[in-house]
One Martini backbone bead per residue (centre of mass of N, CA, C, O) as a GRO file, in nm:
protein
  367
    1MET     BB    1   0.427   2.199  -0.784
    2HIS     BB    2   0.452   2.343  -0.498
    3ASP     BB    3   0.456   2.232  -0.173
    4THR     BB    4   0.330   2.493  -0.054
    5GLN     BB    5   0.039   2.427  -0.166
    6LEU     BB    6  -0.024   2.204   0.054
    7THR     BB    7  -0.102   2.406   0.287
    8GLU     BB    8  -0.405   2.422   0.214
    9LEU     BB    9  -0.462   2.139   0.379
   10ALA     BB   10  -0.419   2.254   0.640
   11GLY     BB   11  -0.697   2.179   0.845
   12ARG     BB   12  -0.838   2.004   0.649
   13THR     BB   13  -1.114   1.818   0.523
   14VAL     BB   14  -1.093   1.474   0.392
   15LEU     BB   15  -1.257   1.270   0.183
   16VAL     BB   16  -1.200   0.903   0.167
   17THR     BB   17  -1.286   0.677  -0.036
   18GLY     BB   18  -1.147   0.385   0.038
   19GLY     BB   19  -0.943   0.463   0.295
   20ALA     BB   20  -0.850   0.140   0.371
   21GLY     BB   21  -0.703   0.079   0.136
   22LEU     BB   22  -0.430   0.079  -0.033
   23ILE     BB   23  -0.459   0.369  -0.151
   24GLY     BB   24  -0.624   0.514   0.070
   25SER     BB   25  -0.413   0.473   0.302
   26ARG     BB   26  -0.191   0.641   0.160
   27ILE     BB   27  -0.350   0.902   0.140
   28THR     BB   28  -0.414   0.948   0.441
   29GLY     BB   29  -0.120   0.952   0.532
   30TYR     BB   30  -0.037   1.198   0.365
   31LEU     BB   31  -0.239   1.398   0.483
   32ARG     BB   32  -0.136   1.389   0.774
   33ARG     BB   33   0.160   1.487   0.713
   34ILE     BB   34   0.027   1.783   0.606
   35GLY     BB   35  -0.231   1.846   0.822
   36ALA     BB   36  -0.470   1.684   0.762
   37ARG     BB   37  -0.818   1.557   0.774
   38PRO     BB   38  -0.903   1.237   0.736
   39ILE     BB   39  -1.194   1.072   0.602
   40ALA     BB   40  -1.289   0.736   0.614
   41VAL     BB   41  -1.461   0.529   0.374
   42CYS     BB   42  -1.543   0.179   0.443
   43THR     BB   43  -1.624  -0.170   0.423
   44LEU     BB   44  -1.406  -0.397   0.479
   45ASP     BB   45  -1.441  -0.641   0.218
   46ALA     BB   46  -1.179  -0.696   0.025
   47TYR     BB   47  -1.050  -0.813   0.290
   48PRO     BB   48  -0.921  -0.936   0.538
   49ARG     BB   49  -0.892  -0.793   0.845
   50HIS     BB   50  -0.581  -0.841   0.886
   51VAL     BB   51  -0.491  -0.667   0.650
   52TYR     BB   52  -0.580  -0.394   0.756
   53ARG     BB   53  -0.426  -0.412   1.028
   54ASP     BB   54  -0.126  -0.537   0.954
   55LEU     BB   55  -0.070  -0.395   0.659
   56PHE     BB   56  -0.238  -0.106   0.647
   57GLY     BB   57  -0.285   0.022   0.943
   58ILE     BB   58  -0.578  -0.020   1.062
   59ASP     BB   59  -0.795   0.157   1.290
   60THR     BB   60  -1.118   0.081   1.393
   61SER     BB   61  -1.122   0.312   1.638
   62ASP     BB   62  -1.119   0.538   1.451
   63PRO     BB   63  -1.320   0.819   1.417
   64ASP     BB   64  -1.214   0.862   1.098
   65LEU     BB   65  -1.354   0.578   1.063
   66ILE     BB   66  -1.599   0.466   0.830
   67ILE     BB   67  -1.817   0.198   0.833
   68GLY     BB   68  -1.918   0.207   0.494
   69ASN     BB   69  -2.132   0.317   0.219
   70VAL     BB   70  -2.161   0.505  -0.076
   71GLN     BB   71  -2.471   0.402  -0.118
   72ASP     BB   72  -2.538   0.593   0.130
   73PRO     BB   73  -2.699   0.883   0.136
   74ALA     BB   74  -2.695   0.975   0.435
   75LEU     BB   75  -2.393   0.936   0.481
   76MET     BB   76  -2.291   1.123   0.257
   77ARG     BB   77  -2.424   1.385   0.344
   78LYS     BB   78  -2.300   1.397   0.630
   79THR     BB   79  -1.997   1.378   0.547
   80VAL     BB   80  -1.966   1.600   0.332
   81ALA     BB   81  -2.055   1.839   0.528
   82GLN     BB   82  -1.752   1.814   0.680
   83CYS     BB   83  -1.606   1.892   0.407
   84ASP     BB   84  -1.363   2.025   0.162
   85TYR     BB   85  -1.281   1.744   0.040
   86VAL     BB   86  -1.275   1.487  -0.234
   87ILE     BB   87  -1.194   1.133  -0.256
   88HIS     BB   88  -1.268   0.878  -0.509
   89ALA     BB   89  -1.164   0.530  -0.440
   90ALA     BB   90  -1.411   0.369  -0.445
   91ALA     BB   91  -1.416   0.018  -0.556
   92LEU     BB   92  -1.438  -0.229  -0.795
   93ALA     BB   93  -1.091  -0.292  -0.887
   94ASP     BB   94  -1.139  -0.572  -1.028
   95VAL     BB   95  -1.150  -0.693  -1.334
   96ALA     BB   96  -1.240  -0.989  -1.288
   97ALA     BB   97  -1.475  -0.930  -1.090
   98CYS     BB   98  -1.638  -0.752  -1.288
   99THR     BB   99  -1.676  -0.974  -1.501
  100ARG     BB  100  -1.827  -1.178  -1.308
  101GLN     BB  101  -1.975  -0.900  -1.155
  102PRO     BB  102  -2.146  -0.658  -1.295
  103MET     BB  103  -2.350  -0.571  -1.073
  104ALA     BB  104  -2.137  -0.499  -0.862
  105ALA     BB  105  -2.004  -0.280  -1.033
  106ILE     BB  106  -2.254  -0.101  -1.053
  107HIS     BB  107  -2.298  -0.050  -0.756
  108ASP     BB  108  -2.010   0.054  -0.676
  109ASN     BB  109  -1.926   0.245  -0.943
  110ILE     BB  110  -2.210   0.388  -0.997
  111THR     BB  111  -2.397   0.427  -0.760
  112GLY     BB  112  -2.185   0.536  -0.563
  113THR     BB  113  -2.106   0.782  -0.734
  114GLN     BB  114  -2.386   0.917  -0.749
  115VAL     BB  115  -2.434   0.956  -0.450
  116LEU     BB  116  -2.188   1.135  -0.405
  117LEU     BB  117  -2.254   1.356  -0.614
  118ASP     BB  118  -2.517   1.442  -0.483
  119ALA     BB  119  -2.389   1.540  -0.217
  120ILE     BB  120  -2.203   1.753  -0.343
  121ALA     BB  121  -2.423   1.920  -0.497
  122ALA     BB  122  -2.566   1.986  -0.200
  123CYS     BB  123  -2.279   2.120  -0.140
  124ASP     BB  124  -2.099   2.440  -0.070
  125ARG     BB  125  -1.800   2.338   0.052
  126ILE     BB  126  -1.662   2.213  -0.190
  127ARG     BB  127  -1.356   2.267  -0.353
  128ARG     BB  128  -1.283   1.953  -0.437
  129PHE     BB  129  -1.301   1.682  -0.672
  130CYS     BB  130  -1.166   1.342  -0.684
  131PHE     BB  131  -1.148   1.120  -0.951
  132VAL     BB  132  -1.088   0.777  -0.972
  133SER     BB  133  -0.931   0.641  -1.233
  134SER     BB  134  -0.834   0.468  -1.548
  135ALA     BB  135  -0.651   0.323  -1.809
  136SER     BB  136  -0.890   0.129  -1.895
  137VAL     BB  137  -1.041   0.340  -2.080
  138TYR     BB  138  -0.846   0.283  -2.339
  139GLY     BB  139  -0.757   0.006  -2.364
  140ASN     BB  140  -0.587  -0.038  -2.683
  141GLY     BB  141  -0.594   0.216  -2.859
  142ASN     BB  142  -0.765   0.222  -3.098
  143PRO     BB  143  -0.807   0.283  -3.401
  144GLU     BB  144  -1.035   0.462  -3.585
  145ASP     BB  145  -1.085   0.201  -3.795
  146TRP     BB  146  -1.181  -0.046  -3.622
  147ALA     BB  147  -1.503  -0.052  -3.692
  148ARG     BB  148  -1.420  -0.148  -3.972
  149PRO     BB  149  -1.436  -0.456  -4.100
  150GLN     BB  150  -1.227  -0.433  -4.344
  151ASP     BB  151  -0.997  -0.334  -4.113
  152GLU     BB  152  -0.948  -0.540  -3.891
  153TYR     BB  153  -0.676  -0.685  -3.963
  154ARG     BB  154  -0.503  -0.438  -4.001
  155ALA     BB  155  -0.544  -0.325  -3.716
  156MET     BB  156  -0.434  -0.569  -3.565
  157ARG     BB  157  -0.152  -0.555  -3.678
  158GLN     BB  158  -0.086  -0.277  -3.572
  159LEU     BB  159  -0.125  -0.345  -3.276
  160LEU     BB  160   0.081  -0.574  -3.251
  161GLU     BB  161   0.324  -0.411  -3.344
  162SER     BB  162   0.312  -0.209  -3.106
  163VAL     BB  163   0.360  -0.432  -2.884
  164TYR     BB  164   0.606  -0.609  -3.009
  165GLY     BB  165   0.755  -0.369  -3.053
  166ARG     BB  166   0.907  -0.039  -3.001
  167THR     BB  167   0.597   0.115  -3.021
  168PRO     BB  168   0.399   0.164  -2.798
  169PRO     BB  169   0.123   0.294  -2.688
  170GLN     BB  170   0.025   0.628  -2.625
  171PHE     BB  171  -0.163   0.788  -2.368
  172HIS     BB  172  -0.377   1.041  -2.399
  173GLU     BB  173  -0.628   1.235  -2.277
  174HIS     BB  174  -0.747   1.246  -2.592
  175THR     BB  175  -0.790   0.965  -2.613
  176PRO     BB  176  -1.000   0.748  -2.701
  177LEU     BB  177  -1.257   0.573  -2.543
  178ARG     BB  178  -1.214   0.193  -2.513
  179PRO     BB  179  -1.335  -0.009  -2.325
  180MET     BB  180  -1.276  -0.385  -2.240
  181SER     BB  181  -1.429  -0.355  -1.959
  182VAL     BB  182  -1.628  -0.317  -1.698
  183TYR     BB  183  -1.444  -0.142  -1.534
  184GLY     BB  184  -1.375   0.067  -1.754
  185ASN     BB  185  -1.670   0.150  -1.803
  186THR     BB  186  -1.726   0.267  -1.517
  187LYS     BB  187  -1.504   0.486  -1.535
  188ALA     BB  188  -1.608   0.638  -1.780
  189TRP     BB  189  -1.875   0.713  -1.649
  190GLY     BB  190  -1.760   0.867  -1.403
  191GLU     BB  191  -1.635   1.093  -1.564
  192ALA     BB  192  -1.888   1.201  -1.707
  193GLN     BB  193  -2.061   1.243  -1.446
  194THR     BB  194  -1.887   1.444  -1.305
  195ALA     BB  195  -1.919   1.667  -1.516
  196LEU     BB  196  -2.228   1.689  -1.525
  197VAL     BB  197  -2.281   1.750  -1.220
  198LEU     BB  198  -2.051   1.974  -1.148
  199ASP     BB  199  -2.094   2.183  -1.368
  200ALA     BB  200  -2.391   2.260  -1.278
  201VAL     BB  201  -2.259   2.365  -0.973
  202HIS     BB  202  -1.959   2.471  -0.977
  203THR     BB  203  -1.763   2.228  -0.912
  204SER     BB  204  -1.463   2.127  -0.856
  205TYR     BB  205  -1.254   1.905  -1.063
  206THR     BB  206  -1.066   1.587  -1.079
  207ILE     BB  207  -0.915   1.356  -1.307
  208VAL     BB  208  -0.757   1.040  -1.235
  209ARG     BB  209  -0.541   0.825  -1.428
  210TYR     BB  210  -0.449   0.530  -1.347
  211PHE     BB  211  -0.220   0.319  -1.365
  212SER     BB  212  -0.014   0.069  -1.260
  213VAL     BB  213  -0.049  -0.038  -0.947
  214TYR     BB  214   0.209  -0.062  -0.690
  215GLY     BB  215   0.307  -0.199  -0.381
  216GLU     BB  216   0.359  -0.163  -0.072
  217PRO     BB  217   0.089  -0.359   0.081
  218GLN     BB  218   0.029  -0.553  -0.146
  219VAL     BB  219  -0.234  -0.798  -0.210
  220ILE     BB  220  -0.360  -1.078  -0.319
  221LYS     BB  221  -0.621  -1.230  -0.521
  222GLU     BB  222  -0.836  -1.450  -0.590
  223ASN     BB  223  -0.903  -1.467  -0.926
  224SER     BB  224  -0.671  -1.269  -1.014
  225HIS     BB  225  -0.481  -1.041  -1.265
  226SER     BB  226  -0.387  -0.831  -1.085
  227TRP     BB  227  -0.105  -0.717  -0.963
  228VAL     BB  228   0.180  -0.826  -1.083
  229VAL     BB  229   0.400  -0.786  -0.870
  230ALA     BB  230   0.261  -0.938  -0.640
  231TRP     BB  231   0.222  -1.203  -0.785
  232PHE     BB  232   0.512  -1.269  -0.858
  233ALA     BB  233   0.644  -1.242  -0.576
  234THR     BB  234   0.465  -1.446  -0.425
  235ARG     BB  235   0.529  -1.689  -0.596
  236ALA     BB  236   0.839  -1.675  -0.572
  237ALA     BB  237   0.852  -1.709  -0.259
  238LEU     BB  238   0.731  -2.021  -0.315
  239GLY     BB  239   0.854  -2.134  -0.601
  240LEU     BB  240   0.671  -2.040  -0.824
  241PRO     BB  241   0.572  -1.988  -1.120
  242LEU     BB  242   0.554  -1.751  -1.383
  243HIS     BB  243   0.276  -1.617  -1.545
  244LEU     BB  244   0.252  -1.548  -1.900
  245ASN     BB  245   0.020  -1.381  -2.034
  246GLY     BB  246   0.060  -1.399  -2.367
  247GLY     BB  247   0.390  -1.390  -2.297
  248GLY     BB  248   0.428  -1.087  -2.170
  249ARG     BB  249   0.367  -0.837  -2.398
  250GLN     BB  250   0.240  -0.655  -2.233
  251ILE     BB  251   0.169  -0.318  -2.151
  252ARG     BB  252   0.297  -0.116  -1.881
  253ASP     BB  253   0.241   0.147  -1.630
  254LEU     BB  254   0.428   0.171  -1.346
  255VAL     BB  255   0.301   0.276  -1.015
  256HIS     BB  256   0.362   0.373  -0.718
  257VAL     BB  257   0.167   0.421  -0.443
  258ASP     BB  258   0.320   0.669  -0.334
  259ASP     BB  259   0.287   0.834  -0.597
  260ILE     BB  260  -0.017   0.826  -0.614
  261ALA     BB  261  -0.071   0.985  -0.354
  262ALA     BB  262   0.081   1.243  -0.430
  263ALA     BB  263  -0.082   1.314  -0.686
  264THR     BB  264  -0.368   1.326  -0.564
  265VAL     BB  265  -0.320   1.553  -0.361
  266ARG     BB  266  -0.231   1.765  -0.570
  267ALA     BB  267  -0.505   1.764  -0.731
  268LEU     BB  268  -0.667   1.927  -0.511
  269VAL     BB  269  -0.469   2.219  -0.539
  270ALA     BB  270  -0.409   2.260  -0.821
  271PRO     BB  271  -0.504   2.514  -1.016
  272ARG     BB  272  -0.481   2.359  -1.308
  273ALA     BB  273  -0.686   2.108  -1.217
  274HIS     BB  274  -0.935   2.237  -1.304
  275ASN     BB  275  -1.130   2.026  -1.480
  276GLU     BB  276  -0.926   1.791  -1.512
  277THR     BB  277  -0.742   1.542  -1.698
  278ILE     BB  278  -0.508   1.294  -1.551
  279ASN     BB  279  -0.235   1.132  -1.583
  280VAL     BB  280  -0.090   0.853  -1.380
  281GLY     BB  281   0.249   0.812  -1.461
  282SER     BB  282   0.578   0.741  -1.584
  283GLY     BB  283   0.626   0.710  -1.912
  284THR     BB  284   0.694   0.389  -1.901
  285PRO     BB  285   0.739   0.110  -2.078
  286THR     BB  286   0.629  -0.224  -1.959
  287SER     BB  287   0.664  -0.545  -1.962
  288ILE     BB  288   0.567  -0.832  -1.817
  289ARG     BB  289   0.831  -0.976  -1.863
  290THR     BB  290   1.008  -0.766  -1.721
  291VAL     BB  291   0.883  -0.800  -1.445
  292ALA     BB  292   0.959  -1.097  -1.414
  293GLU     BB  293   1.266  -1.048  -1.435
  294LEU     BB  294   1.288  -0.863  -1.186
  295VAL     BB  295   1.183  -1.072  -0.986
  296ALA     BB  296   1.393  -1.299  -1.053
  297GLU     BB  297   1.634  -1.142  -0.932
  298GLN     BB  298   1.515  -1.193  -0.631
  299TYR     BB  299   1.454  -1.515  -0.741
  300PRO     BB  300   1.647  -1.744  -0.806
  301GLY     BB  301   1.515  -2.000  -1.038
  302ILE     BB  302   1.272  -1.891  -1.159
  303ARG     BB  303   1.001  -1.966  -1.356
  304LEU     BB  304   0.873  -1.920  -1.692
  305LEU     BB  305   0.525  -1.919  -1.806
  306GLU     BB  306   0.317  -1.969  -2.068
  307THR     BB  307  -0.013  -1.823  -2.100
  308PRO     BB  308  -0.320  -1.742  -2.134
  309MET     BB  309  -0.535  -1.494  -2.207
  310PRO     BB  310  -0.738  -1.310  -2.035
  311PRO     BB  311  -1.023  -1.164  -2.006
  312GLY     BB  312  -0.984  -0.810  -2.030
  313ASP     BB  313  -0.677  -0.802  -2.113
  314PRO     BB  314  -0.480  -0.564  -2.205
  315LEU     BB  315  -0.215  -0.474  -2.403
  316GLY     BB  316  -0.164  -0.173  -2.398
  317GLY     BB  317   0.031   0.099  -2.239
  318TYR     BB  318   0.128   0.445  -2.200
  319ALA     BB  319   0.196   0.747  -2.057
  320ALA     BB  320   0.119   1.067  -2.091
  321THR     BB  321   0.294   1.334  -1.882
  322HIS     BB  322   0.275   1.637  -1.943
  323ARG     BB  323   0.025   1.725  -1.784
  324MET     BB  324   0.114   1.633  -1.507
  325GLU     BB  325   0.377   1.804  -1.493
  326THR     BB  326   0.235   2.080  -1.544
  327VAL     BB  327  -0.006   2.081  -1.339
  328LEU     BB  328   0.157   1.949  -1.078
  329GLY     BB  329   0.470   1.969  -1.068
  330TRP     BB  330   0.523   1.647  -1.125
  331ARG     BB  331   0.694   1.329  -1.055
  332PRO     BB  332   0.795   1.033  -1.027
  333THR     BB  333   1.041   0.851  -0.797
  334ILE     BB  334   0.982   0.538  -0.864
  335THR     BB  335   1.114   0.276  -0.992
  336ILE     BB  336   1.061  -0.042  -1.094
  337LYS     BB  337   1.319  -0.164  -0.981
  338GLU     BB  338   1.291  -0.047  -0.697
  339GLY     BB  339   1.000  -0.145  -0.637
  340VAL     BB  340   1.053  -0.450  -0.656
  341ALA     BB  341   1.268  -0.461  -0.435
  342ARG     BB  342   1.085  -0.350  -0.211
  343TYR     BB  343   0.871  -0.570  -0.222
  344ALA     BB  344   1.051  -0.814  -0.165
  345ALA     BB  345   1.152  -0.714   0.110
  346TRP     BB  346   0.875  -0.693   0.244
  347LEU     BB  347   0.786  -0.988   0.200
  348GLY     BB  348   1.024  -1.112   0.368
  349LYS     BB  349   0.897  -0.957   0.640
  350THR     BB  350   0.576  -1.043   0.534
  351ARG     BB  351   0.429  -1.339   0.546
  352ASP     BB  352   0.119  -1.256   0.579
  353ALA     BB  353   0.092  -1.172   0.266
  354ILE     BB  354   0.060  -1.477   0.229
  355PRO     BB  355  -0.180  -1.668   0.137
  356ALA     BB  356  -0.313  -1.971   0.218
  357TRP     BB  357  -0.406  -2.064  -0.071
  358LEU     BB  358  -0.114  -2.044  -0.192
  359ARG     BB  359   0.031  -2.230  -0.001
  360ALA     BB  360  -0.134  -2.478  -0.083
  361GLU     BB  361  -0.039  -2.482  -0.377
  362SER     BB  362   0.258  -2.519  -0.309
  363ASP     BB  363   0.234  -2.782  -0.152
  364ALA     BB  364   0.105  -2.944  -0.386
  365ALA     BB  365   0.346  -2.903  -0.592
  366THR     BB  366   0.564  -3.050  -0.378
  367ALA     BB  367   0.425  -3.341  -0.308
   0.00000   0.00000   0.00000
């Protein structure tokens, strides 16, 4: 897509749910740079307030920041009525947290999505809705015969060979969805519900399936195993070993948050993105071990330790990007090597990004 098509957004009002979070704040910043007016709705409860203020650059006095919840029908109806486009990025987006608190995942990711869809369906002003989904909907990309018990071990061997060998699975938009986590399941539901609700009222929508998002100013959360670049770099900055869950052979397709923002905004106005589902990835498979090794290059002497695989952590795969490149006329610009170096440099200048609880762990380890 030619960048001239982004001029369609100049002077337009865009609702970004979760607009104060890591991804949402990058999206709103991108929208402002091209002349749009983003309205962010966010609960501001996913991180300590200083993270929003000092790291994400959120000004809580901004009149275009609404501190509220997408589960509030009156708020959503009122806000949607002011907007031309909607990007729905609000979610309980931590796989581990969704596994521990499935009801919270249902409230945030299912109820919140339905409330927002109801508001959009009742408004004839919305030009396009963009639903933020996730590669977690693919699970492990299980072969079609996975469900047959007699084939279970053969299928498992095939799966492991694909992960440990040279040809990890590539996920196409038509790959069957088999989420293996609560989080992935809520995203698969959101995709289906977006189509059901908005097809009925002839409102244009695009579903974007993000692969593994990383990049400054991402900060880690306690008891989470998401955001591997941030986890590894933050631990390495403190001299702590890097834990390779399951040996680090899982495959991820890592996409910098700046590229994620650019792709999402393009999905709002690309003519061919109407009612499409689009992978947003680099198209490059990267093992977790490789990520650890790239981080270790920035912090010489850091040890790598193999640890057990956490529940709900997929062996993974990487994105087929032909549809993304064709529909959006765009591809990511930041390589994983460059992105890791950028994150390490940012972390070195932003020591507040290292949480106190991890500093305490580091102090205890060296005591």
